C-alpha positions as CSV (number, residue, x, y, z in Angstrom):
1,Q,81.7,85.9,100.4
2,V,85.1,87.4,99.5
3,Q,88.4,86.7,101.2
4,L,91.3,89.0,100.5
5,V,95.0,88.5,101.0
6,E,97.5,91.4,100.5
7,S,101.2,91.1,99.8
8,G,104.1,93.3,98.7
9,G,104.5,95.9,101.5
10,G,107.9,96.8,103.0
11,L,110.4,99.5,103.6
12,V,111.4,101.7,100.7
13,Q,113.4,104.9,100.3
14,P,111.8,108.1,99.2
15,G,111.4,108.2,95.5
16,G,111.3,104.4,95.3
17,S,108.6,102.0,94.1
18,L,106.6,99.2,95.5
19,R,103.8,97.0,94.0
20,L,101.1,95.7,96.2
21,S,99.0,92.7,95.3
22,C,95.6,91.5,96.6
23,A,94.4,88.0,95.8
24,A,90.6,87.5,96.1
25,S,89.1,84.1,96.9
26,T,85.7,84.4,95.4
27,G,83.6,83.2,92.5
28,I,82.1,86.6,91.8
29,F,85.3,88.6,91.0
30,G,83.7,89.8,87.8
31,F,81.1,91.7,89.8
32,V,83.4,93.1,92.5
33,V,84.7,96.6,92.8
34,M,88.2,96.5,94.2
35,E,89.8,99.3,96.3
36,W,92.9,100.1,98.1
37,Y,92.7,102.1,101.3
38,R,95.4,103.2,103.7
39,Q,95.6,104.3,107.3
40,A,98.5,106.2,108.8
41,P,99.1,106.4,112.6
42,G,96.7,108.8,114.2
43,K,94.7,109.3,110.9
44,E,91.5,108.0,109.5
45,R,91.4,105.3,106.9
46,E,91.2,106.8,103.4
47,V,90.5,105.4,100.0
48,V,93.6,105.5,97.7
49,A,92.4,104.0,94.5
50,T,89.4,102.1,93.0
51,V,89.0,99.9,90.0
52,T,85.6,98.6,88.7
53,P,85.0,95.2,87.1
54,G,85.3,97.0,83.7
55,S,88.7,98.5,84.8
56,S,87.5,102.1,85.2
57,T,89.8,103.7,87.8
58,A,89.7,106.5,90.3
59,Y,92.4,108.0,92.6
60,A,92.8,110.2,95.6
61,D,94.3,113.5,94.6
62,S,97.3,112.8,96.8
63,V,98.4,109.8,94.7
64,K,97.3,110.8,91.1
65,G,100.1,110.4,88.7
66,R,102.2,108.3,91.1
67,F,100.0,105.3,91.8
68,T,98.3,102.9,89.3
69,I,95.6,100.4,90.2
70,S,94.9,97.5,87.9
71,R,93.2,94.1,88.0
72,D,93.7,90.8,86.4
73,N,90.2,89.1,86.3
74,S,91.7,85.8,85.2
75,K,93.7,85.7,88.4
76,S,91.1,87.4,90.7
77,T,93.9,89.8,91.7
78,V,94.2,93.6,92.0
79,Y,97.5,95.5,92.0
80,L,98.7,98.8,93.2
81,Q,101.8,100.1,91.6
82,M,103.3,102.9,93.7
83,N,106.0,105.1,92.2
84,S,107.8,108.2,93.5
85,L,106.9,107.2,97.0
86,K,107.0,109.9,99.8
87,P,107.3,109.6,103.5
88,D,103.6,110.7,103.7
89,D,102.7,107.5,101.9
90,T,103.7,105.5,105.0
91,A,100.7,103.6,106.2
92,V,99.0,100.3,106.5
93,Y,97.5,99.5,103.1
94,Y,94.3,97.6,103.0
95,C,92.6,95.9,100.1
96,S,88.8,96.1,100.0
97,A,86.1,94.7,97.8
98,Y,82.3,95.0,97.4
99,D,79.8,93.3,95.2
100,M,78.4,96.1,93.0
101,R,75.1,94.2,92.7
102,V,74.4,94.3,96.4
103,A,72.7,97.1,98.3
104,P,73.4,98.3,100.8
105,R,77.1,98.1,100.1
106,Y,79.1,95.7,102.2
107,N,82.9,96.0,102.1
108,Y,85.2,93.0,102.6
109,W,88.7,93.7,104.0
110,G,92.1,92.2,103.8
111,Q,94.4,92.0,106.8
112,G,96.6,95.0,105.7
113,T,100.2,95.3,104.7
114,Q,102.7,97.9,106.0
115,V,104.3,100.3,103.7
116,T,107.1,102.4,105.2
117,V,108.8,105.2,103.2
118,S,112.0,106.3,104.9
119,S,115.6,106.9,104.3
């Protein structure tokens, strides 16, 4: 069982920065792959960034070079540092997690946090 709580969303001007946090309540964080997804109005939910328990990372092409995902295993927390934000980054951002030992894969989800990029 994994419970996720996101924080850090808000309104920011184009070119600005935000850092999202996701705290996981679980005793198995060391086996959990953490991901950030986002969903804009009228669009499908898409994966933005992924970090494995060993801190290997992957990014969507649209955010490469601007977003950085990281995790602090001692705090069971994952972060998404978002720089050079664009209006197209406006979306609800969701933290997600799955236990890499379990098949088939089952994703746990946070409640989401709104990010709005606008002048």
